[in-house]
N, C-alpha and C positions, 0 to 999 in steps of 0.2 A: 046564623047570618054569615059567619066567616066561611063556613063550608060552601054556602051558596055563592059567595064571591069567588072562591077558588074554582068552583065548577064553571062559572061564567068565563073566567080567564082561560081555563083549560079549553072550553069550547071555542073561545075566540082564537087561541093559538092553533087549535086543531083545524079550524076553518082556513087559517092562513096556510098551514102545512098542506092541507088537502088541496087548496087552490094551486099551490106550487107544484104538488105532485101531478095534479091534473094537467098543468101546462107542459110538463115534461113529455107527456104522451100526445101532445098536439103541436100544431105549428104556431101557436101563440107565443109571444115573447115571454121568457122566464121572468117571474116576479120575485123580488127579494125584499127582505125587511131588515131593520136594525132593532134589536131588542136589548134594552139596557136596564139592568136591575141595579139600583144604587141604594145600598143599605145605609141606615142611619141618616137619611136625608128627609127633612120635613117639608120640603117644597112640593108644589103640585104640578109643575110643568117644566119641560125642557125644550130648548130651542135649537134647531139644527141650522148651522151656518155653512155656507160655502166659503172657502178661503181662496180669494183670487187677488194676488198681488198684495197691496196694502189694505184691501177691502175685506170685510166680513159681511156676507150677504145672507140675510135671514131667508130660509127656504121653507121651514115647516115648524110646527109646534106640536108637541105631544103632551097629553095630560097623564098624570100618574094613575096607574092601576095596580094596587097592591105593591107599591114601591118600585114599579117597573114602568119604563117608557118605551113606546113602540112607534117607530117611523116606518111606514109602509111604502112599497113601490120605489125603493131607493135605486132601482135599475135605471130610472129616468135621469139620474145624475151621472155625469161623466166621471170616469176614474180620476180620483184625486184625493186630496186631504180635506177633511171636513171637521167641524167643531161642534160638539154637543155641549151646550152651556146650560147649567142649572141655576146659577146666579153669578154675581160678579167675581166670585173667588173659586168656584168649582166648575171645571170644564174638562172635557176629554177630546183630544184630537184623534180622529180615526181615519182609516182609509176605506173608501167605497170602491169596489171594482168587481161588479157582477158576482156577488156572493152574499149569502146571509151573514149578518154580523150579530153575534150574541155575546154580550158583555155582562160582567158582574163585578162590582167594586164597592168599597166602603168610602163614604163621603169624607171621613176623617183623613184618609190618605189614599187617594185614588190610584196613583201609580204603583205603589208597593202592594196594594191589595187587588190589583186588577187580575181578573180571570177571563181570558178570552176562550169562551166555550165553543165558539164557532167563528171561523174566518181565518184562513191561512195568512192573509195579508197582515192582519192585526196581531196574530200570534208572533210573527216575526218582528213586527214593529215594537211591541211592548217588551218582548224578550231582549231586543236590542237596547232599548232605553235602560233597562236594569243592568245589562252587561256593560254598557257604556259608562254608567255611573261608577261601577266597580273599577273599571279601567282608569277612569279619571281620578278616582280616589288613590289608586296605586301610583299614578303619575305624580300626584300631589305629594305623596309620601316620599317618593324618590327625590323630587325637587327639594323637599324640606331637608332631607339628609345632605344633599349637595350644598345647599345654602349654609347649613350648620357648619360643615367642614370648611367651606369657603370663608365664612365670617371669622372662624377661629384660626384661619391661616394654615390649616393642616392638610389641605387638599393637594394632591399631586396631579400631573397631567394624565397619568394612567387612570386615576380614579375619576377624573372628569370624563374621559372617554367611556369608562365603564358606566357611569350614570347616563350619559347620552345614549349609549347602546341599549340600556334598560328601557329608557323612554321610547326609543325607536321600536323595540320589540313590542312594548305595550300598545303603541299606536297601530302597529301592523296587525295586531290581533283584531282590531275593529274592522279594518278593511278586509281581512281574511274572513271574518264572520259574514260580512255582507256578500262577498264574492261566493262563498260556499252556498249561501241561501239562493243567490242568483243562479248558480249552476244547477242546483237541485230543482229549483222551481222557476224556470225561465219565463213563465207566463205572469209572474208576480210583478206588481208595480213597486212594491215597497223597497226592493234593492236599489231601484233608480232614485228613489227619494233619499234613502239613507246614504247612498254613495255621494249624493250632492252636498251632504253636510260635512264631508271630510275635506280638510284643507290640505292641498298638495304639500308634500314634504321636500324641502330643498336638500336635506341630508340624504333622503332616499334617492333623489335624483342624482346626486354626486356618487352614489354607490355604483352606478352603471358606468363602467370604464369608457363606454362610447359617448357619454355625454360630456360636453364641454362646460366648464364652470362659468358662471356669470360674474361680471365685475363686482356686483353686489347682490346680496340676498333679495333686496327690494326689487331689483330688476328681474330676478327670477319670477317673483310673484306677479310682476306686471304682465309677464308673458304667460304664466301658468295658473293664474288665479282661478280660472274656470275649468281646469282640466277634468274635474270630477262631475261636471254638470253637462248633461246631454241636451244641448240646445235644439236637437232635432226631435225631441220628445215633447209634443204639445201638451201631454198630460201634466207636465210640470207647471203649466199655466194655472192649473187648478190647485195650486199650493202657493206658499209665499216664497218659494225658493228662488225663482228667477228675479222677482222684484227685489228681494233682500240682497241677492248676490250682486246685481247691478248697482244698487244703492251703496253697498259696502265698497264696491270697486271704485265708485265715484268718490266717496269720502276718503278713501285711502290714497288714491293715485292722482286725483285732480288737484295736485299741489306742485308748483304754485298755480293759483287760479288764473289761467291765461287761455285765450281763445285757442291757441295751437294745442294746448294740453287737452282741452275739452274735445276738440275735433279728433284727436288721436284716440281717446277713450271711446268715443262714438264709433269710429271706424272699426276698432277691435271688436266691440260687442256686435255691431251689425254684420260683420264678417262671420262671426260665430252663428248668428241667427239666420243666415240666408238659406239654410237647408230646410227650413220649415216656414211656410207662409204665415201661420198663426203666430209663431214665436217671433218672427221677423216684425210683423205688424205691431205686436204687443211691445216689443223693445223700442221700436220707433216711436210709438205713441207715448211711451214712458219718457223718452228724451224730449219730445215736443212739449209735453206738459211741464217738464222741468225747466225748459229754456224759453217758452213762448213769451212770458211776461216777466222778463228779468233784464238786468243791465247788459247781459251777454247777447245782444241783438244779432251780432254777426254769426254766433253759433246757431241761433234759430234760423237765420237765413240759409246757412249751410245745410241744416237738417232738411229744410223744405226743398231746396234746389237739388241737393245731391241724393236725397233718399225719398222723401214723400212723393214728389212729382213723378218718380219712376217706380213707386212701390206697387205691390200686388193689389192692394186695396184702395188704389187711387179713386177718389170720389170727385166728380166734376164740380159739384157745388162747394165742397170743402176745399178743393184745389183752387177754385176761383177766389175764395176767401183768403187763403194763404198767399196766393199770388199778389193780391191787392195789399195785403199786410206787409209783405217783404218789400214791395215797391215803395210803400210809405216809409219803411225803415231806411231804405237806401236813400230816399230823398231828404231824410233828416240826419244824415251822417255829417260829422264835422267836415267842413270844406264845401258843403252844399249851401245854397241860398235858402234861408228859411221861407217857406210858403207864406205869402201875405194873408192877412185876415182882417176883416172889418167888423167890429162889434160896438155896442153902445155902452157909454159910461153911465154913471149914476144920475147924470142930468139928461139922459136919453139922447146924447149927441153921439154920432158915429165917429169912431176913432180907429183908423187903420194902424196896423203894426208898422208899416213903412213910413207913416206920417210922423212917427216919434223919432226925432233926430237926437242922436247922442253918440259919443265916441265908443261907448260900451253899453250894450243893452242886454237885459235879461228878460226872457219870456218866462213868467212864473205861472204855472197852471196849478190851481189849488181848489179846495172846496171849503166853504165856511163852516161846515159841520165835521170837517176832518180833524180828528184830535192830534194827529202827528203834525198837520199843518200849523195848528195853534202853537205847538211846541217850538217849531223852528222859526216862526214869524218874528219873534223878538230879535233873533240873531240876524235875520235878513234885514230887519229895520235898522239894526246897528250898522250893517254893511252899507246900506243905502245912505245913511246919514254921514258915513265916513267918506264916501266916494262920489256922492251926487254932485258936489260943487266942482269936481274934476272932470265930469262928463259921463257919469253913470246914471242910467235910467232903467226903470222896471216897467214892463207891460204885463200886468197881472190879469189873468183870465180866470174868472170864478166859474166852476162847474156847479152852478146853483140853479134852483127853480123857484126861489122865493125872493122877490125884490126887497122885502122888509128885512129878512135875515141877512141878505147880502149887504144892504146899506148899514144895518146895525153893526155888523162886524167891522166895516170900514171906519165908521164914526167912532166906535168904542176904542179901537186901537190906533186911530188917527193915521191910517196908511196914507203916506204922502205921494205915492207913485200913481201911475195911470192904472185905473181899475175899470175893467170892462167885463161884460157877460152877455150871453144871449138868453139867459134864464130858462134854458131848456133842460137843465140837470143832466142826467145820464143819457138823455136822448140828443144831446148837443152834437152837431157835426164836428165840433172841435175834437172830440174823443178819437174819431177815426182819422181826422186830418193830421193830428199830431201824435197818433198812436199812444194815447194816454191810457196806461194800465195801472198807474198809481198816482197818488197826490201826496205831497207836491212833486211836480215834475218841472225841471228847469233846463233852459237852453241859453247859452251865452253867445251873443252875437257881436260882431264888430259894427262899425258905422255903416257898412254896406249890406248889413243883414245876413252876412255869411256866418254859418254856425261854426263857432270856434271850439266849443266844448259842451258836454253834457255833465255838469258837475255832480259829484257824488257826496258832497258835504261842504261845510262852510269854508274850510281851508282851500278846497278846490276853487270855490268862487273867488276868494281873496286872490289866489295866485293868478287866475285868469284875468281878473280886472287889472291887476298890477302889470301883467305882461302886455295887455292891449293898450293900456294908458302909456306905457313906456314906448311902445311902437309908434305912438302918435306924436311923441316929442320931437 
């Protein structure tokens, strides 16, 4: 029986090879496969994933045949980094780029047992990982020696420089390894990938006498963070590299969190991306997703007006949506008059926002089934009771679709303010009218219904009320 299985697998692989050899002599596209033998693995399937940004997209499933998994016609996938996952803990990242991929490893330690029997891309990839581990271990050892002498108070400036030079030499070996492979095999994608993982070195930058030093090392990285990433190479979109790099750049340099800081980061990345339409659009979409529904509304407006409306992939329908959205945002900025609205209260009486007279008014948009709303309501109730007699009122709009749930909520917590709703839930025009993307959402108004603030917390509400009440004295 075992011999029969081996014969079947042999015939299966022979057919694949025969088919590929046949296409070499014809004008049909070349067909490639990925063959992966995983020893000591008891599972029966493997799943192939594409890696695009933060997403892992399932593409294909292979069933085990004598401990091997075969994915056919991988030429249909663009050059990039892919993941073959066997379960939650065992997976292998591989590069597909118009070649057969034949791998064999042991499930107990995939990296150290990996044998790349066919695929120039992956031979370089896995050899690099092992080499990089040995380099990192050597760097750790050097740093340990340096720290030991430093803690003992026995280190000299000469020794410090010697340790730093050792680390520089070790790091340079990684970049030299990559550049050597790129020079020998210019058609390979893997050097582009591996180069992207390297962090630019400020010390190496200073070694060039033509380079001017930066006031701080942080400023150097602000300008040179992406030096090793080729934003003109759209193949990097089929990896996690550009997504991770932009995310890391944002988390590192978007401090303090200010509109001007975010705009500066966006401009830097978009300027790098402008050489390739696909990368440009991906970077822009990444920023739009990050800022569309946040407190940083002015940053979102900037993205749409400065970039999207002039982008390569401008879509009229999407453009119309964004234009309407940013116009709404502009109408709801502090200093603008809050658009009026008329809704019905729990007694089915129409109550307009403008009809509510008070020195200070808060428009509170919430949902009865919103858990975060329930958490903050006691604090809002406390604020209401503290300032209502001085001229503070709340116009609370419930994004609900059940009158019973809405009334039950109001009666149970004894909300004393003006409560209204159109009971249309998520289909309510209120959502578009006031650009509601979260609940609760609050606007602080003066007696003329001018938006004075969009508070971000209870202290912000207190401060705004006190300021407006003081202005009325």
